[in-house]
Wavefront OBJ file of the C-alpha trace (Angstrom):
o trace
v -0.026 0.144 0.068
v 0.773 3.345 -0.948
v 0.301 6.694 1.331
v -0.640 9.981 0.220
v -0.759 13.305 2.048
v -3.873 14.290 0.486
v -7.002 12.170 -1.527
v -6.337 13.658 -4.786
v -2.845 12.084 -4.463
v -4.357 9.118 -4.069
v -7.046 8.844 -6.682
v -4.396 10.276 -9.063
v -2.338 6.888 -8.307
v -5.206 4.611 -8.118
v -6.837 5.880 -11.073
v -3.983 4.217 -13.332
v -4.937 0.831 -11.518
v -8.454 0.470 -12.176
v -11.637 1.443 -14.311
v -13.553 2.992 -11.817
v -14.802 2.709 -8.303
v -17.723 1.500 -6.188
v -18.232 4.353 -3.152
v -18.081 2.390 -0.329
v -20.704 4.475 1.869
v -23.178 4.623 -1.092
v -22.961 1.964 -3.120
v -22.791 4.138 -6.647
v -20.384 3.994 -9.523
v -17.976 6.564 -9.977
v -15.341 6.923 -12.856
v -11.773 9.003 -12.663
v -13.106 12.638 -13.054
v -16.123 12.186 -10.440
v -13.239 10.502 -8.059
v -10.864 13.615 -8.542
v -13.544 15.597 -8.158
v -14.512 14.038 -4.504
v -10.894 14.150 -3.694
v -10.243 18.045 -4.459
v -13.553 18.532 -2.187
v -12.486 16.196 0.592
v -9.090 17.627 0.395
v -10.325 21.314 0.966
v -12.410 20.245 3.661
v -9.817 18.708 5.426
v -7.124 21.421 4.877
v -9.951 23.349 7.368
v -9.863 20.386 9.984
v -7.060 20.875 12.464
v -6.708 17.865 13.117
v -6.038 16.386 9.459
v -2.431 16.649 10.019
v -2.795 13.040 11.150
v -4.819 11.683 8.167
v -3.446 9.928 5.595
v -4.842 7.931 2.419
v -3.580 5.311 0.963
v -4.394 2.967 -2.180
v -4.296 -0.744 -2.359
v -2.263 -2.756 -5.102
v -5.241 -3.042 -7.061
v -6.820 0.822 -6.818
v -9.054 0.884 -3.563
v -8.490 4.164 -2.134
v -8.699 4.311 1.721
v -8.141 6.835 4.553
v -6.464 6.245 8.025
v -4.464 7.560 10.811
v -1.354 6.459 11.692
v -2.444 3.505 12.670
v -2.937 1.624 9.496
v -4.703 -1.501 10.382
v -7.567 0.993 11.211
v -7.961 2.118 7.342
v -11.195 3.097 6.304
v -11.556 1.844 2.899
v -13.609 5.160 0.836
v -13.716 3.792 -2.949
v -13.760 0.175 -3.962
v -11.827 -0.783 -7.485
v -13.925 -2.205 -10.554
v -11.833 -3.799 -13.399
v -14.020 -2.833 -15.681
v -16.438 0.244 -16.715
v -19.603 0.031 -15.085
v -21.132 0.268 -18.581
v -19.529 -2.833 -20.528
v -20.692 -4.634 -16.796
v -24.327 -3.071 -17.300
v -24.434 -4.752 -20.755
v -22.838 -7.937 -19.917
v -25.622 -8.563 -17.568
v -28.332 -7.384 -20.118
v -27.155 -9.852 -22.951
v -27.084 -12.259 -20.259
v -30.735 -11.738 -19.148
v -31.979 -11.995 -22.939
v -29.825 -14.950 -23.058
v -31.466 -16.688 -20.415
v -35.068 -15.484 -21.644
v -34.541 -16.758 -25.184
v -33.793 -20.393 -23.186
v -36.517 -20.477 -20.870
v -39.188 -23.324 -21.622
v -42.608 -22.119 -22.711
v -45.646 -23.679 -21.104
v -47.959 -25.781 -22.953
v -50.938 -23.794 -24.536
v -53.571 -26.535 -23.116
v -54.198 -28.304 -20.583
v -51.788 -29.797 -17.391
v -48.363 -31.237 -18.316
v -47.096 -34.240 -16.280
v -44.436 -32.273 -15.205
v -43.771 -28.668 -14.430
v -41.980 -27.232 -17.491
v -39.742 -24.341 -15.486
v -38.974 -26.737 -12.625
v -39.522 -30.488 -13.134
v -41.891 -30.855 -10.663
v -44.465 -33.920 -11.214
v -48.202 -32.079 -11.272
v -51.347 -33.044 -10.674
v -54.085 -33.244 -13.587
v -56.033 -30.281 -13.378
v -53.294 -28.099 -11.614
v -53.367 -24.769 -13.372
v -50.035 -23.520 -10.751
v -46.825 -25.532 -9.830
v -47.148 -26.756 -6.236
v -43.225 -26.681 -6.062
v -42.337 -23.425 -8.104
v -45.855 -21.799 -8.367
v -45.377 -20.824 -11.655
v -48.333 -20.354 -14.010
v -49.031 -23.269 -16.624
l 1 2 3 4 5 6 7 8 9 10 11 12 13 14 15 16 17 18 19 20 21 22 23 24 25 26 27 28 29 30 31 32 33 34 35 36 37 38 39 40 41 42 43 44 45 46 47 48 49 50 51 52 53 54 55 56 57 58 59 60 61 62 63 64 65 66 67 68 69 70 71 72 73 74 75 76 77 78 79 80 81 82 83 84 85 86 87 88 89 90 91 92 93 94 95 96 97 98 99 100 101 102 103 104 105 106 107 108 109 110 111 112 113 114 115 116 117 118 119 120 121 122 123 124 125 126 127 128 129 130 131 132 133 134 135 136 137
């Protein structure tokens, strides 16, 4: 881990290691420009605080950014790195959902099937819903 006196320094170093971060407090995704802005604001607030002299920022080898005092083992992680931009992750999730929807079995149009087409549970004659998974035929 590397230590920095300012969050801006830590974010600049971490930006070379990852595509973006999840903000641990909010769960939101941010990229380098937004993280740099957040760091500048944080540095201004830290400068106004008399106790800021004991605050250090650190980066992990993967690009996480944290804050700590002189006791590194008490580090609080602020930004958790992502290996790929969020747009790519969302696109992959969307493709996977579409593929699963296309592979989903369709229920027969009439009558009760002998086995549920969704979970394979044996059905009772005349049933409209599977007693195991609850899906409608």
